[in-house]
Steps between C-alpha positions, in 0.01 A plus 500: 500500500617145434593222730803301413529156661835322470519120563854384597670195629768260416510327171244232481257608783211560258506866409417446132245238614324765710477738208381227254227424754405866516500518121229237476295620804499859385449398140780707362533448122617819332881489443662836490852662510650830598867523403662176620232413746249240393174451696146372502208723591139565541326815616619469859793272516844457344737206538843553372683245323530331156314231313724272281332242273165539697668438843532771757877510597468793755781754517772253407451555130499877532808695367771527775475885448121505551558777758555737232124484413376520866459876520272511195312186609421642847399838348274340245327267747385718781185373669576135441576194722837378360670182599872432452720203584845372483854605437442781261309702764679385815742796506515824686452710187157353437405504871590869533309594175188289537475492886336152486328289766740226521387138565793251571419138445726306743684190435803388307317403184688165456185305428367745251836508312505123492145484372586730206857330445667845558860529371578813709847500635579506871667838448181640347276349778727641770485843332123498496486373846724782630292766321178362627619464863599876488143605404277616771173348429165641606357153523682159527296206404591129543433383137347590165160348577468725816614783279221444248246455778595824667501698166177363387332580840630842496394560128144342557447720811619834341298739295780743427879551542455648834316200635752256353779687672296474833448128444855437427607688810250287702674190363827622636347498850337161454808332356737657745288361791486153347877496453556612858266246644689216336789549748 
């Protein structure tokens, strides 16, 4: 059994930054591909996305029709901890097939888009924002640094997939309480 973890949020909130950090922390170096789905892997972890000119560009550089390869990818990678992010996987078809634990990074992403000189149109940004707001996340986190901290804590305190799921579910309770206590 695999665990699929989807990082979602508005454009510029740091989804790709989270995965880049995980790539370094988990020492993922082996590039692989199944159909249209590129990924990095090691014996235990997979991070979906694509390297272009030695830079990890996340899912934005994957083919628009990458979903046509998801069934084979999921079947081939049973027993792994798999991370996904972004627009290509923020859709009902993927969520129904992969049944991911969904982490939503909150915020409008404006600062992140400005830092990378994004040229995304307002129409595109609004489309993503609408899709993200319609997703029921298992865990909502205030920013990408908190997301990295939570994921690394869960990974470091888990010996197997079952423990990882338990630790992620504990974080739901912790962060729900923190958010409620702010008001």
